[in-house]
Structures are given as structure tokens and as C-alpha cells.
C-alpha positions in Angstrom: -106.1 -34.2 -21.7 -108.4 -30.9 -21.7 -109.9 -28.7 -23.4 -112.9 -26.4 -21.8 -113.6 -22.4 -22.2 -115.0 -21.3 -18.7 -116.2 -18.1 -17.6 -114.7 -14.1 -18.7 -113.2 -15.8 -21.4 -111.2 -17.4 -19.6 -109.5 -21.0 -20.4 -109.2 -24.5 -19.2 -106.5 -26.1 -19.3 -106.3 -29.6 -17.8 -103.6 -32.2 -17.9 -104.5 -36.0 -15.9 -103.9 -39.2 -14.9 -105.2 -41.7 -13.2 -104.5 -45.1 -11.2 -104.2 -48.5 -13.4 -104.4 -49.3 -17.1 -106.8 -51.6 -16.8 -111.1 -50.9 -18.8 -112.2 -49.3 -15.2 -109.3 -46.8 -15.6 -110.7 -46.0 -18.9 -113.4 -45.6 -17.6 -112.4 -43.7 -14.2 -110.5 -41.3 -16.7 -113.4 -40.9 -19.1 -116.3 -39.7 -15.8 -113.7 -36.6 -15.0 -113.4 -35.2 -18.2 -116.7 -34.7 -18.6 -117.3 -33.7 -14.8 -114.7 -31.6 -15.7 -117.3 -30.2 -18.5 -120.3 -29.3 -16.6 -118.1 -28.2 -13.5 -115.6 -25.4 -15.4 -119.4 -24.2 -16.6 -120.8 -23.5 -13.1 -117.7 -22.4 -11.3 -115.6 -18.9 -10.7 -113.3 -19.5 -8.0 -110.8 -22.6 -9.0 -110.1 -24.4 -5.4 -113.9 -24.5 -4.7 -114.8 -26.5 -8.2 -111.4 -29.3 -8.0 -113.2 -29.5 -4.2 -116.3 -30.8 -6.2 -114.8 -32.9 -8.1 -113.6 -34.5 -5.5 -116.4 -35.1 -3.6 -117.9 -36.8 -6.9 -114.7 -38.5 -6.8 -114.9 -40.4 -3.6 -118.2 -40.7 -4.0 -117.5 -43.3 -7.5 -114.2 -44.9 -6.6 -114.8 -45.2 -2.8 -111.2 -45.2 -2.0 -110.8 -48.1 -4.8 -108.7 -45.7 -7.1 -107.6 -42.3 -7.1 -106.2 -39.3 -10.0 -103.5 -36.9 -10.3 -105.0 -33.4 -12.3 -102.8 -30.5 -12.5 -105.7 -27.4 -14.0 -104.4 -24.4 -15.6 -106.9 -21.4 -15.4 -106.1 -18.8 -18.0 -106.8 -15.3 -18.7 -105.5 -15.3 -22.4 -105.2 -11.6 -22.7 -103.1 -10.4 -19.5 -101.3 -13.6 -19.6 -102.2 -15.3 -16.3 -102.8 -18.3 -14.6 -103.7 -20.1 -11.1 -103.4 -23.5 -10.7 -104.6 -26.2 -8.9 -102.4 -29.0 -8.4 -103.7 -32.3 -7.9 -100.4 -35.1 -7.1 -99.0 -34.2 -10.6 -97.3 -30.9 -11.4 -95.8 -28.5 -14.8 -92.9 -26.6 -15.5 -92.6 -22.5 -16.8 -89.4 -21.6 -18.5 -89.2 -18.0 -18.8 -87.5 -16.2 -21.9 -84.3 -15.8 -20.4 -84.0 -19.4 -19.0 -85.2 -19.4 -16.0 -87.5 -22.4 -15.0 -90.3 -23.2 -12.4 -91.7 -25.9 -11.1 -95.6 -25.5 -9.4 -95.1 -28.6 -7.0 -98.4 -29.9 -5.7 -100.6 -28.4 -3.7 -103.4 -30.8 -2.8 -103.4 -35.1 -2.6 -104.4 -36.3 -5.9 -108.0 -36.7 -6.3 -110.7 -39.2 -5.0 -108.2 -40.5 -1.9 -109.9 -37.5 1.4 -113.5 -36.8 1.3 -113.8 -33.5 3.2 -109.8 -33.1 2.4 -109.2 -29.6 2.1 -108.4 -28.2 -1.8 -105.3 -25.7 -2.3 -104.6 -23.4 -5.4 -101.4 -21.4 -6.7 -101.0 -18.3 -6.5 -101.7 -16.0 -9.9 -98.3 -16.0 -12.8 -98.0 -14.5 -15.4 -96.5 -15.8 -18.4 -94.7 -13.4 -20.3 -94.0 -13.4 -24.1 -91.4 -16.0 -25.1 -92.4 -18.1 -22.0 -93.3 -21.9 -22.2 -95.5 -23.4 -19.6 -95.3 -27.5 -20.3 -97.1 -30.1 -18.6 -96.3 -33.9 -18.4 -97.8 -37.1 -17.9 -96.1 -40.2 -16.1 -94.9 -41.8 -19.3 -93.4 -38.8 -20.7 -90.5 -39.0 -17.8 -90.9 -42.7 -16.9 -90.5 -44.2 -20.5 -86.5 -46.5 -20.9 -84.6 -46.7 -23.6 -82.5 -50.3 -25.0 -80.3 -50.2 -21.2 -83.4 -49.9 -19.2 -82.3 -46.4 -18.7 -85.5 -44.1 -17.7 -86.2 -40.4 -19.6 -86.2 -38.1 -16.9 -87.7 -34.7 -16.0 -83.3 -33.0 -17.0 -84.3 -34.4 -20.3 -87.1 -33.1 -21.2 -85.6 -29.7 -20.3 -82.9 -30.5 -22.1 -84.8 -30.9 -25.3 -87.4 -27.3 -24.1 -84.6 -25.6 -24.2 -82.8 -26.6 -27.2 -86.3 -25.3 -28.8 -87.7 -22.6 -26.9 -87.2 -19.9 -30.3 -89.9 -22.0 -32.2 -93.2 -22.7 -31.8 -95.8 -24.8 -29.2 -96.5 -27.5 -31.4 -92.2 -27.3 -32.5 -91.8 -27.9 -29.4 -93.6 -30.7 -29.1 -93.4 -33.1 -31.6 -88.7 -32.6 -30.7 -90.5 -33.5 -27.4 -92.0 -37.1 -29.4 -88.7 -37.3 -32.0 -86.4 -37.4 -28.6 -88.7 -39.7 -26.6 -88.9 -41.9 -30.1 -85.4 -42.4 -30.7 -84.2 -42.8 -26.4 -86.8 -45.5 -26.5 -86.1 -47.3 -30.0 -87.4 -50.0 -30.1 -88.4 -50.2 -26.4 -92.4 -50.0 -26.2 -94.3 -47.5 -23.9 -95.2 -48.5 -19.9 -97.6 -46.0 -19.7 -99.4 -43.6 -21.9 -97.6 -40.1 -22.2 -99.5 -36.4 -22.5 -97.9 -33.8 -22.9 -99.2 -29.6 -23.6 -97.2 -27.2 -24.9 -98.0 -23.4 -24.0 -96.5 -20.3 -25.4 -97.3 -17.2 -25.9 -96.3 -14.8 -28.1 -97.3 -11.1 -28.8 -100.1 -10.3 -30.0 -101.1 -9.1 -33.6 
């Protein structure tokens, strides 16, 4: 997960997941994070920035690994964001109850050297809307009976707590996940980001 100030007072919010679980995967993620920190200060266009990041990753991993990533480029004042979804998705919960899933726009990074990078259209996040980004560990966590948590359980928790603050929604998701797992250890790391837009005071 990465929060980064960008040009024109925009904010970059990233959730990413690398293949593998060994020490090499941790180093790979640290490299990806460092690249993003530098590129976010250089590029205006999101597709060009992610394309450059992909080339750097391809050069480093040489098809031995890859990274899925969802990058939100947010204008906090206007409440508008664009995004690059590379083998990763996110979900927008509108205050009226509608849920929109932003699916992958391009392949995971590190697979195709010259593959096209497509970005999603600018999207409005309205007052009271919630944008959710999670990694696989959240939806693939297992109960003592072997059942996976699944996306619907995540959605239900967000909807039940939609009137709460972003922090409270995140805390509710973590409590629900802990209750669901009981004593079963996690088999993957978990990351979740909850963004909620409020009226400016």
C-alpha cells in the first residue's frame, strides 16, 4: 500500500500484490514501491507512468515474477479519480446503495515488456461514497471449516457500516475477518484501503 502526493495536488493511492511469498517477493515489492515513489513525481499521465513502471519491472524480474496493482489518481477537491487496474480490481459503494466494480484494465506488471497500459475513465466519488481496495488475502481467508471469506462477505460488511467513517469501516472489516477465521492462521498477507468522501467543512 502506498499513499503519495503527485503533481497538481493530486493523491496517488496504490494497493499491489506480488507473486510468491518468499524473501525475494518482499524485495520485489520494496523495489516496486521505490519506483512508484519516483515516477509519481515525474509523470502527469497515469498510463505513461504505469507503462514506465512495467518496463522497469520487466527488466528486473525477466518473467520470473509479476505484480498486480490498482493505482488511484485522486483529485481530492473535485472528488474525481482515474485509475490503472493491472490484474487487480476495486469497488465503489455509492451512498444510494449501488456497487460498481472496477475490473482490470491491463495485465499484471512484469509480464509483457511492450504491452499496452489502459486506464479507466475519470470517475466521480460522491459525498458519502466509499472506495474499497483489498488484496487477495482478505477474500481468500479461510474459516475452520475451510470456507473462504469471499467478496460478498466483504461487501456485506461495508454496506452494514456504510454510514460510519472510513476508519470505522476498515476496523469493522478486520473484526469480521478475525471472527470468520477464528483460530485459522492467514495464508496470505492482507491489505485494505477504505476511502470515504465527506463534505468540506
